[in-house]
Predicted model as a PDB file, atoms N, CA, C, CB and O in Angstrom, pLDDT in the B-factor column:
MODEL        1                                                                  
ATOM      1  N   MET A   1      15.455  28.760  33.190  1.00 73.00           N  
ATOM      2  CA  MET A   1      16.718  29.617  33.022  1.00 73.00           C  
ATOM      3  C   MET A   1      17.573  28.710  33.523  1.00 73.00           C  
ATOM      4  CB  MET A   1      16.812  31.047  33.749  1.00 73.00           C  
ATOM      5  O   MET A   1      17.020  28.011  34.371  1.00 73.00           O  
ATOM      6  N   PRO A   2      19.012  28.368  33.287  1.00 83.00           N  
ATOM      7  CA  PRO A   2      19.817  27.920  33.874  1.00 83.00           C  
ATOM      8  C   PRO A   2      20.396  28.483  34.761  1.00 83.00           C  
ATOM      9  CB  PRO A   2      20.385  27.580  33.313  1.00 83.00           C  
ATOM     10  O   PRO A   2      20.517  29.681  34.505  1.00 83.00           O  
ATOM     11  N   LEU A   3      20.889  28.146  35.850  1.00 80.00           N  
ATOM     12  CA  LEU A   3      21.963  28.666  36.836  1.00 80.00           C  
ATOM     13  C   LEU A   3      23.518  28.721  36.437  1.00 80.00           C  
ATOM     14  CB  LEU A   3      21.885  27.787  38.048  1.00 80.00           C  
ATOM     15  O   LEU A   3      24.121  27.707  36.084  1.00 80.00           O  
ATOM     16  N   VAL A   4      24.040  29.822  36.509  1.00 76.00           N  
ATOM     17  CA  VAL A   4      25.584  29.992  36.025  1.00 76.00           C  
ATOM     18  C   VAL A   4      26.000  30.295  37.564  1.00 76.00           C  
ATOM     19  CB  VAL A   4      25.999  31.427  34.686  1.00 76.00           C  
ATOM     20  O   VAL A   4      25.475  31.018  38.410  1.00 76.00           O  
ATOM     21  N   VAL A   5      27.149  29.463  37.599  1.00 71.00           N  
ATOM     22  CA  VAL A   5      28.102  29.587  38.774  1.00 71.00           C  
ATOM     23  C   VAL A   5      29.470  30.460  38.076  1.00 71.00           C  
ATOM     24  CB  VAL A   5      28.552  27.860  39.432  1.00 71.00           C  
ATOM     25  O   VAL A   5      30.136  29.966  37.167  1.00 71.00           O  
ATOM     26  N   ASN A   6      29.718  31.642  38.585  1.00 75.00           N  
ATOM     27  CA  ASN A   6      31.177  32.073  38.288  1.00 75.00           C  
ATOM     28  C   ASN A   6      32.024  31.867  39.404  1.00 75.00           C  
ATOM     29  CB  ASN A   6      31.303  33.523  37.905  1.00 75.00           C  
ATOM     30  O   ASN A   6      31.535  31.763  40.529  1.00 75.00           O  
ATOM     31  N   GLY A   7      33.180  31.801  39.219  1.00 79.00           N  
ATOM     32  CA  GLY A   7      34.202  31.550  40.270  1.00 79.00           C  
ATOM     33  C   GLY A   7      34.362  32.874  40.558  1.00 79.00           C  
ATOM     34  O   GLY A   7      33.987  33.790  39.826  1.00 79.00           O  
ATOM     35  N   MET A   8      35.138  33.041  42.046  1.00 88.00           N  
ATOM     36  CA  MET A   8      35.527  34.109  42.340  1.00 88.00           C  
ATOM     37  C   MET A   8      36.956  34.853  41.939  1.00 88.00           C  
ATOM     38  CB  MET A   8      35.353  33.977  43.445  1.00 88.00           C  
ATOM     39  O   MET A   8      37.940  34.283  42.411  1.00 88.00           O  
ATOM     40  N   GLU A   9      37.193  35.888  41.243  1.00 94.00           N  
ATOM     41  CA  GLU A   9      38.650  36.411  41.210  1.00 94.00           C  
ATOM     42  C   GLU A   9      39.498  36.242  42.290  1.00 94.00           C  
ATOM     43  CB  GLU A   9      38.692  37.734  41.009  1.00 94.00           C  
ATOM     44  O   GLU A   9      39.017  36.287  43.423  1.00 94.00           O  
ATOM     45  N   ARG A  10      40.786  36.039  42.112  1.00 95.00           N  
ATOM     46  CA  ARG A  10      41.542  35.682  43.331  1.00 95.00           C  
ATOM     47  C   ARG A  10      43.101  36.493  42.805  1.00 95.00           C  
ATOM     48  CB  ARG A  10      41.595  33.702  43.627  1.00 95.00           C  
ATOM     49  O   ARG A  10      43.697  36.600  41.733  1.00 95.00           O  
ATOM     50  N   SER A  11      43.307  36.914  44.085  1.00 96.00           N  
ATOM     51  CA  SER A  11      44.521  37.912  44.113  1.00 96.00           C  
ATOM     52  C   SER A  11      45.351  37.765  45.143  1.00 96.00           C  
ATOM     53  CB  SER A  11      44.160  39.273  44.158  1.00 96.00           C  
ATOM     54  O   SER A  11      44.697  37.342  46.096  1.00 96.00           O  
ATOM     55  N   PHE A  12      46.592  37.924  45.448  1.00 97.00           N  
ATOM     56  CA  PHE A  12      47.663  37.267  46.157  1.00 97.00           C  
ATOM     57  C   PHE A  12      48.161  38.300  46.562  1.00 97.00           C  
ATOM     58  CB  PHE A  12      48.585  36.382  45.506  1.00 97.00           C  
ATOM     59  O   PHE A  12      48.489  39.104  45.689  1.00 97.00           O  
ATOM     60  N   THR A  13      48.413  38.688  48.052  1.00 97.00           N  
ATOM     61  CA  THR A  13      49.430  40.034  48.299  1.00 97.00           C  
ATOM     62  C   THR A  13      50.662  39.293  49.433  1.00 97.00           C  
ATOM     63  CB  THR A  13      48.345  41.695  49.233  1.00 97.00           C  
ATOM     64  O   THR A  13      50.480  38.160  49.879  1.00 97.00           O  
ATOM     65  N   PHE A  14      51.788  40.050  49.760  1.00 95.00           N  
ATOM     66  CA  PHE A  14      52.611  40.072  50.561  1.00 95.00           C  
ATOM     67  C   PHE A  14      53.416  41.375  50.665  1.00 95.00           C  
ATOM     68  CB  PHE A  14      53.249  39.056  50.344  1.00 95.00           C  
ATOM     69  O   PHE A  14      53.540  42.169  49.733  1.00 95.00           O  
ATOM     70  N   LYS A  15      54.013  41.539  52.032  1.00 94.00           N  
ATOM     71  CA  LYS A  15      54.453  42.620  52.339  1.00 94.00           C  
ATOM     72  C   LYS A  15      56.074  42.381  52.155  1.00 94.00           C  
ATOM     73  CB  LYS A  15      53.898  43.027  53.695  1.00 94.00           C  
ATOM     74  O   LYS A  15      56.686  41.392  52.560  1.00 94.00           O  
ATOM     75  N   LYS A  16      56.638  43.525  51.443  1.00 90.00           N  
ATOM     76  CA  LYS A  16      58.107  43.403  51.113  1.00 90.00           C  
ATOM     77  C   LYS A  16      58.607  44.768  51.659  1.00 90.00           C  
ATOM     78  CB  LYS A  16      58.447  43.159  49.425  1.00 90.00           C  
ATOM     79  O   LYS A  16      58.395  45.811  51.041  1.00 90.00           O  
ATOM     80  N   GLY A  17      59.279  44.728  52.841  1.00 88.00           N  
ATOM     81  CA  GLY A  17      59.710  45.802  53.415  1.00 88.00           C  
ATOM     82  C   GLY A  17      58.702  46.773  53.745  1.00 88.00           C  
ATOM     83  O   GLY A  17      58.058  46.223  54.638  1.00 88.00           O  
ATOM     84  N   ASN A  18      58.218  47.863  53.540  1.00 92.00           N  
ATOM     85  CA  ASN A  18      57.138  48.921  53.907  1.00 92.00           C  
ATOM     86  C   ASN A  18      56.277  48.787  52.974  1.00 92.00           C  
ATOM     87  CB  ASN A  18      57.537  50.366  54.007  1.00 92.00           C  
ATOM     88  O   ASN A  18      55.323  49.561  53.059  1.00 92.00           O  
ATOM     89  N   GLU A  19      56.278  47.827  51.809  1.00 95.00           N  
ATOM     90  CA  GLU A  19      55.348  48.062  50.354  1.00 95.00           C  
ATOM     91  C   GLU A  19      54.472  46.696  50.322  1.00 95.00           C  
ATOM     92  CB  GLU A  19      56.454  48.210  48.685  1.00 95.00           C  
ATOM     93  O   GLU A  19      54.886  45.591  50.670  1.00 95.00           O  
ATOM     94  N   MET A  20      53.368  46.954  49.905  1.00 95.00           N  
ATOM     95  CA  MET A  20      52.414  45.430  49.603  1.00 95.00           C  
ATOM     96  C   MET A  20      52.609  45.565  48.435  1.00 95.00           C  
ATOM     97  CB  MET A  20      50.706  45.175  49.964  1.00 95.00           C  
ATOM     98  O   MET A  20      52.594  46.646  47.846  1.00 95.00           O  
ATOM     99  N   ILE A  21      52.874  44.201  47.817  1.00 96.00           N  
ATOM    100  CA  ILE A  21      53.092  43.723  46.757  1.00 96.00           C  
ATOM    101  C   ILE A  21      51.524  43.118  46.189  1.00 96.00           C  
ATOM    102  CB  ILE A  21      54.279  42.737  46.976  1.00 96.00           C  
ATOM    103  O   ILE A  21      50.877  42.552  47.070  1.00 96.00           O  
ATOM    104  N   ILE A  22      51.043  43.171  45.174  1.00 96.00           N  
ATOM    105  CA  ILE A  22      49.726  42.792  44.649  1.00 96.00           C  
ATOM    106  C   ILE A  22      50.317  41.388  43.372  1.00 96.00           C  
ATOM    107  CB  ILE A  22      48.806  44.496  43.833  1.00 96.00           C  
ATOM    108  O   ILE A  22      51.201  41.415  42.515  1.00 96.00           O  
ATOM    109  N   LEU A  23      49.586  40.567  43.688  1.00 96.00           N  
ATOM    110  CA  LEU A  23      50.126  39.572  42.489  1.00 96.00           C  
ATOM    111  C   LEU A  23      48.829  39.134  41.921  1.00 96.00           C  
ATOM    112  CB  LEU A  23      51.110  38.159  43.005  1.00 96.00           C  
ATOM    113  O   LEU A  23      47.779  39.000  42.549  1.00 96.00           O  
ATOM    114  N   SER A  24      49.020  38.933  40.687  1.00 94.00           N  
ATOM    115  CA  SER A  24      47.519  38.568  40.096  1.00 94.00           C  
ATOM    116  C   SER A  24      47.700  36.626  39.986  1.00 94.00           C  
ATOM    117  CB  SER A  24      47.214  39.570  38.082  1.00 94.00           C  
ATOM    118  O   SER A  24      48.813  36.102  40.020  1.00 94.00           O  
ATOM    119  N   ASP A  25      46.751  36.031  39.892  1.00 95.00           N  
ATOM    120  CA  ASP A  25      46.446  34.734  39.656  1.00 95.00           C  
ATOM    121  C   ASP A  25      46.926  34.234  38.357  1.00 95.00           C  
ATOM    122  CB  ASP A  25      45.099  34.566  39.773  1.00 95.00           C  
ATOM    123  O   ASP A  25      46.182  34.584  37.442  1.00 95.00           O  
ATOM    124  N   PRO A  26      47.844  33.589  38.020  1.00 94.00           N  
ATOM    125  CA  PRO A  26      48.268  33.059  36.764  1.00 94.00           C  
ATOM    126  C   PRO A  26      47.624  31.593  36.364  1.00 94.00           C  
ATOM    127  CB  PRO A  26      49.804  32.979  36.828  1.00 94.00           C  
ATOM    128  O   PRO A  26      47.489  31.176  35.213  1.00 94.00           O  
ATOM    129  N   HIS A  27      47.275  30.943  37.520  1.00 93.00           N  
ATOM    130  CA  HIS A  27      46.737  29.769  37.127  1.00 93.00           C  
ATOM    131  C   HIS A  27      45.792  29.262  37.866  1.00 93.00           C  
ATOM    132  CB  HIS A  27      47.564  28.927  36.992  1.00 93.00           C  
ATOM    133  O   HIS A  27      45.937  28.341  38.669  1.00 93.00           O  
ATOM    134  N   PRO A  28      44.295  30.136  37.499  1.00 92.00           N  
ATOM    135  CA  PRO A  28      43.010  29.997  38.585  1.00 92.00           C  
ATOM    136  C   PRO A  28      42.586  28.487  39.215  1.00 92.00           C  
ATOM    137  CB  PRO A  28      41.605  30.532  37.765  1.00 92.00           C  
ATOM    138  O   PRO A  28      42.008  28.357  40.294  1.00 92.00           O  
ATOM    139  N   SER A  29      42.922  27.543  38.468  1.00 92.00           N  
ATOM    140  CA  SER A  29      42.868  26.149  38.959  1.00 92.00           C  
ATOM    141  C   SER A  29      43.820  25.448  40.273  1.00 92.00           C  
ATOM    142  CB  SER A  29      43.190  25.423  37.733  1.00 92.00           C  
ATOM    143  O   SER A  29      43.591  24.495  41.018  1.00 92.00           O  
ATOM    144  N   ASP A  30      44.876  26.318  40.174  1.00 95.00           N  
ATOM    145  CA  ASP A  30      45.972  25.742  41.246  1.00 95.00           C  
ATOM    146  C   ASP A  30      45.515  26.096  42.519  1.00 95.00           C  
ATOM    147  CB  ASP A  30      47.490  26.322  41.095  1.00 95.00           C  
ATOM    148  O   ASP A  30      44.640  26.946  42.688  1.00 95.00           O  
ATOM    149  N   THR A  31      46.126  25.418  43.520  1.00 96.00           N  
ATOM    150  CA  THR A  31      46.072  26.080  44.872  1.00 96.00           C  
ATOM    151  C   THR A  31      46.661  27.069  45.335  1.00 96.00           C  
ATOM    152  CB  THR A  31      46.325  25.442  45.648  1.00 96.00           C  
ATOM    153  O   THR A  31      47.649  27.283  44.632  1.00 96.00           O  
ATOM    154  N   PRO A  32      46.553  28.020  46.409  1.00 97.00           N  
ATOM    155  CA  PRO A  32      46.858  29.130  46.776  1.00 97.00           C  
ATOM    156  C   PRO A  32      48.605  28.645  47.183  1.00 97.00           C  
ATOM    157  CB  PRO A  32      45.719  29.721  47.980  1.00 97.00           C  
ATOM    158  O   PRO A  32      49.479  29.506  47.077  1.00 97.00           O  
ATOM    159  N   GLU A  33      48.866  27.621  47.511  1.00 97.00           N  
ATOM    160  CA  GLU A  33      50.158  26.854  47.822  1.00 97.00           C  
ATOM    161  C   GLU A  33      51.270  26.953  46.583  1.00 97.00           C  
ATOM    162  CB  GLU A  33      49.755  25.230  48.096  1.00 97.00           C  
ATOM    163  O   GLU A  33      52.412  27.415  46.577  1.00 97.00           O  
ATOM    164  N   ALA A  34      50.342  26.231  45.372  1.00 97.00           N  
ATOM    165  CA  ALA A  34      50.914  26.380  44.488  1.00 97.00           C  
ATOM    166  C   ALA A  34      51.465  27.793  43.899  1.00 97.00           C  
ATOM    167  CB  ALA A  34      50.264  25.788  43.881  1.00 97.00           C  
ATOM    168  O   ALA A  34      52.640  27.996  43.594  1.00 97.00           O  
ATOM    169  N   ILE A  35      50.511  28.635  43.806  1.00 97.00           N  
ATOM    170  CA  ILE A  35      50.658  29.973  43.161  1.00 97.00           C  
ATOM    171  C   ILE A  35      51.891  30.564  44.243  1.00 97.00           C  
ATOM    172  CB  ILE A  35      49.009  30.969  43.119  1.00 97.00           C  
ATOM    173  O   ILE A  35      52.760  31.220  43.670  1.00 97.00           O  
ATOM    174  N   MET A  36      52.019  30.437  45.408  1.00 97.00           N  
ATOM    175  CA  MET A  36      53.024  30.916  46.294  1.00 97.00           C  
ATOM    176  C   MET A  36      54.220  30.175  45.484  1.00 97.00           C  
ATOM    177  CB  MET A  36      52.793  30.496  48.003  1.00 97.00           C  
ATOM    178  O   MET A  36      54.954  30.868  44.779  1.00 97.00           O  
ATOM    179  N   SER A  37      54.387  29.022  45.562  1.00 96.00           N  
ATOM    180  CA  SER A  37      55.475  28.384  44.917  1.00 96.00           C  
ATOM    181  C   SER A  37      56.284  28.971  43.450  1.00 96.00           C  
ATOM    182  CB  SER A  37      54.890  27.079  44.670  1.00 96.00           C  
ATOM    183  O   SER A  37      57.454  29.136  43.105  1.00 96.00           O  
ATOM    184  N   TYR A  38      54.944  29.168  42.846  1.00 96.00           N  
ATOM    185  CA  TYR A  38      55.240  29.645  41.621  1.00 96.00           C  
ATOM    186  C   TYR A  38      55.852  31.059  41.576  1.00 96.00           C  
ATOM    187  CB  TYR A  38      54.080  29.581  40.877  1.00 96.00           C  
ATOM    188  O   TYR A  38      56.605  31.208  40.613  1.00 96.00           O  
ATOM    189  N   TYR A  39      55.735  31.991  42.272  1.00 97.00           N  
ATOM    190  CA  TYR A  39      56.086  33.459  42.444  1.00 97.00           C  
ATOM    191  C   TYR A  39      57.419  33.239  43.413  1.00 97.00           C  
ATOM    192  CB  TYR A  39      54.714  34.476  43.203  1.00 97.00           C  
ATOM    193  O   TYR A  39      58.354  34.040  43.421  1.00 97.00           O  
ATOM    194  N   SER A  40      57.375  32.152  44.152  1.00 95.00           N  
ATOM    195  CA  SER A  40      58.981  32.377  44.546  1.00 95.00           C  
ATOM    196  C   SER A  40      60.184  32.226  43.981  1.00 95.00           C  
ATOM    197  CB  SER A  40      59.283  31.782  45.375  1.00 95.00           C  
ATOM    198  O   SER A  40      61.277  32.304  44.540  1.00 95.00           O  
ATOM    199  N   ASN A  41      59.897  31.955  42.592  1.00 93.00           N  
ATOM    200  CA  ASN A  41      60.928  31.993  41.558  1.00 93.00           C  
ATOM    201  C   ASN A  41      61.644  33.787  41.549  1.00 93.00           C  
ATOM    202  CB  ASN A  41      60.048  31.471  39.915  1.00 93.00           C  
ATOM    203  O   ASN A  41      62.806  34.193  41.582  1.00 93.00           O  
ATOM    204  N   LEU A  42      60.460  34.419  41.496  1.00 95.00           N  
ATOM    205  CA  LEU A  42      60.524  35.925  41.607  1.00 95.00           C  
ATOM    206  C   LEU A  42      60.873  36.912  42.848  1.00 95.00           C  
ATOM    207  CB  LEU A  42      59.347  36.270  41.268  1.00 95.00           C  
ATOM    208  O   LEU A  42      61.434  38.008  42.826  1.00 95.00           O  
ATOM    209  N   TYR A  43      60.359  36.168  43.931  1.00 94.00           N  
ATOM    210  CA  TYR A  43      60.456  36.909  45.471  1.00 94.00           C  
ATOM    211  C   TYR A  43      60.803  35.419  46.430  1.00 94.00           C  
ATOM    212  CB  TYR A  43      58.572  37.879  46.062  1.00 94.00           C  
ATOM    213  O   TYR A  43      59.869  34.761  46.890  1.00 94.00           O  
ATOM    214  N   PRO A  44      62.281  35.008  46.648  1.00 93.00           N  
ATOM    215  CA  PRO A  44      62.802  34.306  47.218  1.00 93.00           C  
ATOM    216  C   PRO A  44      62.333  34.128  48.309  1.00 93.00           C  
ATOM    217  CB  PRO A  44      63.740  34.491  47.198  1.00 93.00           C  
ATOM    218  O   PRO A  44      62.183  32.937  48.578  1.00 93.00           O  
ATOM    219  N   GLU A  45      61.820  35.310  49.594  1.00 92.00           N  
ATOM    220  CA  GLU A  45      61.378  35.295  50.606  1.00 92.00           C  
ATOM    221  C   GLU A  45      59.840  34.603  50.886  1.00 92.00           C  
ATOM    222  CB  GLU A  45      61.553  36.496  50.866  1.00 92.00           C  
ATOM    223  O   GLU A  45      59.315  34.442  51.987  1.00 92.00           O  
ATOM    224  N   LEU A  46      59.294  34.252  49.575  1.00 95.00           N  
ATOM    225  CA  LEU A  46      58.030  33.214  49.623  1.00 95.00           C  
ATOM    226  C   LEU A  46      58.055  32.048  49.967  1.00 95.00           C  
ATOM    227  CB  LEU A  46      57.475  33.002  48.590  1.00 95.00           C  
ATOM    228  O   LEU A  46      57.026  31.398  50.149  1.00 95.00           O  
ATOM    229  N   THR A  47      59.569  31.452  50.156  1.00 93.00           N  
ATOM    230  CA  THR A  47      59.723  29.828  50.090  1.00 93.00           C  
ATOM    231  C   THR A  47      59.554  29.540  51.288  1.00 93.00           C  
ATOM    232  CB  THR A  47      61.047  29.161  49.591  1.00 93.00           C  
ATOM    233  O   THR A  47      59.351  28.334  51.432  1.00 93.00           O  
ATOM    234  N   THR A  48      59.546  30.257  52.442  1.00 92.00           N  
ATOM    235  CA  THR A  48      59.460  30.104  53.645  1.00 92.00           C  
ATOM    236  C   THR A  48      58.075  31.195  54.420  1.00 92.00           C  
ATOM    237  CB  THR A  48      60.994  30.360  54.087  1.00 92.00           C  
ATOM    238  O   THR A  48      58.017  31.706  55.539  1.00 92.00           O  
ATOM    239  N   ALA A  49      57.186  31.225  53.357  1.00 95.00           N  
ATOM    240  CA  ALA A  49      55.744  31.969  53.897  1.00 95.00           C  
ATOM    241  C   ALA A  49      54.842  31.279  54.122  1.00 95.00           C  
ATOM    242  CB  ALA A  49      55.097  32.858  53.112  1.00 95.00           C  
ATOM    243  O   ALA A  49      55.148  30.106  53.907  1.00 95.00           O  
ATOM    244  N   SER A  50      53.586  31.434  54.546  1.00 96.00           N  
ATOM    245  CA  SER A  50      52.680  30.807  54.816  1.00 96.00           C  
ATOM    246  C   SER A  50      51.353  31.304  54.186  1.00 96.00           C  
ATOM    247  CB  SER A  50      52.732  30.723  56.056  1.00 96.00           C  
ATOM    248  O   SER A  50      51.375  32.516  53.971  1.00 96.00           O  
ATOM    249  N   VAL A  51      50.306  30.736  53.867  1.00 97.00           N  
ATOM    250  CA  VAL A  51      49.294  31.362  52.829  1.00 97.00           C  
ATOM    251  C   VAL A  51      48.218  31.386  54.075  1.00 97.00           C  
ATOM    252  CB  VAL A  51      48.832  30.321  51.188  1.00 97.00           C  
ATOM    253  O   VAL A  51      48.079  30.490  54.907  1.00 97.00           O  
ATOM    254  N   HIS A  52      47.447  32.697  54.000  1.00 97.00           N  
ATOM    255  CA  HIS A  52      46.313  33.066  55.117  1.00 97.00           C  
ATOM    256  C   HIS A  52      45.219  33.392  53.985  1.00 97.00           C  
ATOM    257  CB  HIS A  52      46.716  34.560  56.344  1.00 97.00           C  
ATOM    258  O   HIS A  52      45.490  33.560  52.796  1.00 97.00           O  
ATOM    259  N   GLY A  53      44.110  33.446  54.478  1.00 95.00           N  
ATOM    260  CA  GLY A  53      42.886  34.112  53.886  1.00 95.00           C  
ATOM    261  C   GLY A  53      42.018  32.693  53.231  1.00 95.00           C  
ATOM    262  O   GLY A  53      42.182  31.501  53.491  1.00 95.00           O  
ATOM    263  N   PRO A  54      41.234  33.242  52.467  1.00 95.00           N  
ATOM    264  CA  PRO A  54      40.719  34.465  51.866  1.00 95.00           C  
ATOM    265  C   PRO A  54      40.389  35.384  52.259  1.00 95.00           C  
ATOM    266  CB  PRO A  54      40.002  34.429  51.352  1.00 95.00           C  
ATOM    267  O   PRO A  54      39.877  35.062  53.331  1.00 95.00           O  
ATOM    268  N   GLU A  55      40.261  36.897  52.104  1.00 96.00           N  
ATOM    269  CA  GLU A  55      39.564  37.441  52.741  1.00 96.00           C  
ATOM    270  C   GLU A  55      38.629  37.944  51.535  1.00 96.00           C  
ATOM    271  CB  GLU A  55      40.243  38.314  53.664  1.00 96.00           C  
ATOM    272  O   GLU A  55      39.229  37.793  50.471  1.00 96.00           O  
ATOM    273  N   ILE A  56      37.494  38.433  51.384  1.00 94.00           N  
ATOM    274  CA  ILE A  56      36.900  38.907  50.718  1.00 94.00           C  
ATOM    275  C   ILE A  56      36.985  40.332  50.404  1.00 94.00           C  
ATOM    276  CB  ILE A  56      36.049  38.548  51.028  1.00 94.00           C  
ATOM    277  O   ILE A  56      36.176  40.902  51.135  1.00 94.00           O  
ATOM    278  N   LYS A  57      37.582  41.158  49.667  1.00 92.00           N  
ATOM    279  CA  LYS A  57      37.447  42.411  49.034  1.00 92.00           C  
ATOM    280  C   LYS A  57      37.501  42.765  47.564  1.00 92.00           C  
ATOM    281  CB  LYS A  57      38.284  43.066  49.536  1.00 92.00           C  
ATOM    282  O   LYS A  57      38.303  42.342  46.731  1.00 92.00           O  
ATOM    283  N   GLU A  58      36.371  43.730  47.373  1.00 89.00           N  
ATOM    284  CA  GLU A  58      36.032  44.061  46.164  1.00 89.00           C  
ATOM    285  C   GLU A  58      35.883  43.172  45.325  1.00 89.00           C  
ATOM    286  CB  GLU A  58      36.708  44.791  45.728  1.00 89.00           C  
ATOM    287  O   GLU A  58      36.491  43.166  44.255  1.00 89.00           O  
ATOM    288  N   ASP A  59      34.942  42.168  45.733  1.00 87.00           N  
ATOM    289  CA  ASP A  59      34.605  41.155  44.996  1.00 87.00           C  
ATOM    290  C   ASP A  59      35.736  39.949  44.549  1.00 87.00           C  
ATOM    291  CB  ASP A  59      34.056  41.803  43.916  1.00 87.00           C  
ATOM    292  O   ASP A  59      35.363  39.033  43.816  1.00 87.00           O  
ATOM    293  N   LYS A  60      36.701  39.997  44.889  1.00 92.00           N  
ATOM    294  CA  LYS A  60      37.799  39.075  45.013  1.00 92.00           C  
ATOM    295  C   LYS A  60      38.226  38.635  46.458  1.00 92.00           C  
ATOM    296  CB  LYS A  60      38.936  39.683  44.354  1.00 92.00           C  
ATOM    297  O   LYS A  60      38.320  39.260  47.514  1.00 92.00           O  
ATOM    298  N   ALA A  61      38.504  37.005  46.026  1.00 95.00           N  
ATOM    299  CA  ALA A  61      39.271  36.727  47.135  1.00 95.00           C  
ATOM    300  C   ALA A  61      40.752  36.526  47.182  1.00 95.00           C  
ATOM    301  CB  ALA A  61      38.783  35.741  47.591  1.00 95.00           C  
ATOM    302  O   ALA A  61      41.521  35.830  46.520  1.00 95.00           O  
ATOM    303  N   VAL A  62      40.939  37.560  48.414  1.00 97.00           N  
ATOM    304  CA  VAL A  62      42.519  38.143  48.611  1.00 97.00           C  
ATOM    305  C   VAL A  62      43.080  37.140  49.474  1.00 97.00           C  
ATOM    306  CB  VAL A  62      42.705  39.747  49.369  1.00 97.00           C  
ATOM    307  O   VAL A  62      42.558  36.990  50.579  1.00 97.00           O  
ATOM    308  N   TYR A  63      44.176  36.349  49.105  1.00 97.00           N  
ATOM    309  CA  TYR A  63      45.033  35.515  49.897  1.00 97.00           C  
ATOM    310  C   TYR A  63      46.220  36.488  50.257  1.00 97.00           C  
ATOM    311  CB  TYR A  63      45.502  34.146  49.090  1.00 97.00           C  
ATOM    312  O   TYR A  63      46.499  37.431  49.516  1.00 97.00           O  
ATOM    313  N   GLU A  64      46.852  36.247  51.324  1.00 97.00           N  
ATOM    314  CA  GLU A  64      48.060  36.927  51.983  1.00 97.00           C  
ATOM    315  C   GLU A  64      49.184  35.777  52.333  1.00 97.00           C  
ATOM    316  CB  GLU A  64      47.558  37.751  53.423  1.00 97.00           C  
ATOM    317  O   GLU A  64      49.069  34.781  53.047  1.00 97.00           O  
ATOM    318  N   PHE A  65      50.208  36.217  51.651  1.00 97.00           N  
ATOM    319  CA  PHE A  65      51.586  35.287  51.670  1.00 97.00           C  
ATOM    320  C   PHE A  65      52.243  36.041  52.831  1.00 97.00           C  
ATOM    321  CB  PHE A  65      52.652  35.275  50.091  1.00 97.00           C  
ATOM    322  O   PHE A  65      52.598  37.206  52.650  1.00 97.00           O  
ATOM    323  N   LYS A  66      52.458  35.322  54.248  1.00 95.00           N  
ATOM    324  CA  LYS A  66      53.110  36.290  55.457  1.00 95.00           C  
ATOM    325  C   LYS A  66      54.522  35.306  55.385  1.00 95.00           C  
ATOM    326  CB  LYS A  66      52.065  36.350  57.352  1.00 95.00           C  
ATOM    327  O   LYS A  66      54.562  34.162  54.931  1.00 95.00           O  
ATOM    328  N   THR A  67      55.571  36.019  55.917  1.00 86.00           N  
ATOM    329  CA  THR A  67      56.809  35.366  55.597  1.00 86.00           C  
ATOM    330  C   THR A  67      57.364  36.079  57.012  1.00 86.00           C  
ATOM    331  CB  THR A  67      57.619  35.734  53.925  1.00 86.00           C  
ATOM    332  O   THR A  67      56.860  37.132  57.404  1.00 86.00           O  
ATOM    333  N   THR A  68      58.517  35.368  57.791  1.00 74.00           N  
ATOM    334  CA  THR A  68      58.655  35.571  59.004  1.00 74.00           C  
ATOM    335  C   THR A  68      60.253  36.170  58.953  1.00 74.00           C  
ATOM    336  CB  THR A  68      58.298  34.228  59.862  1.00 74.00           C  
ATOM    337  O   THR A  68      60.954  36.567  59.883  1.00 74.00           O  
ATOM    338  N   ILE A  69      60.514  36.085  57.655  1.00 65.00           N  
ATOM    339  CA  ILE A  69      62.028  36.545  57.684  1.00 65.00           C  
ATOM    340  C   ILE A  69      62.064  38.182  57.910  1.00 65.00           C  
ATOM    341  CB  ILE A  69      62.837  36.120  56.144  1.00 65.00           C  
ATOM    342  O   ILE A  69      61.171  38.926  57.504  1.00 65.00           O  
ATOM    343  N   GLY A  70      63.217  38.613  58.609  1.00 59.00           N  
ATOM    344  CA  GLY A  70      63.139  40.105  59.078  1.00 59.00           C  
ATOM    345  C   GLY A  70      62.115  40.529  60.269  1.00 59.00           C  
ATOM    346  O   GLY A  70      61.923  41.695  60.615  1.00 59.00           O  
ATOM    347  N   THR A  71      61.486  39.374  60.844  1.00 56.00           N  
ATOM    348  CA  THR A  71      60.711  39.873  62.016  1.00 56.00           C  
ATOM    349  C   THR A  71      61.575  39.302  63.458  1.00 56.00           C  
ATOM    350  CB  THR A  71      58.994  39.224  61.895  1.00 56.00           C  
ATOM    351  O   THR A  71      62.359  38.364  63.610  1.00 56.00           O  
ATOM    352  N   LYS A  72      61.104  40.197  64.281  1.00 57.00           N  
ATOM    353  CA  LYS A  72      61.910  39.791  65.850  1.00 57.00           C  
ATOM    354  C   LYS A  72      60.788  39.287  66.735  1.00 57.00           C  
ATOM    355  CB  LYS A  72      62.722  41.275  66.766  1.00 57.00           C  
ATOM    356  O   LYS A  72      59.778  39.920  67.045  1.00 57.00           O  
ATOM    357  N   GLY A  73      61.096  38.115  67.079  1.00 55.00           N  
ATOM    358  CA  GLY A  73      60.387  38.161  68.226  1.00 55.00           C  
ATOM    359  C   GLY A  73      59.340  37.043  67.922  1.00 55.00           C  
ATOM    360  O   GLY A  73      58.477  36.763  68.753  1.00 55.00           O  
TER     361      GLY A  73                                                      
ENDMDL                                                                          
END                                                                             
């Protein structure tokens, strides 16, 4: 019996105000940085964000986009 390797599903999150936005993975072969760039058209605050993770949650690799806009100190 051959061994079958399946990739782990990814999702991306970032905090906007008091809300946590969850973004799906539009291109599984792209890097997390490329996905952040893709979503920066919809969420301009992602242009200055950085990628953190992944953290494994419920059989998904969850990456967090963290931005410094609107933070003090």
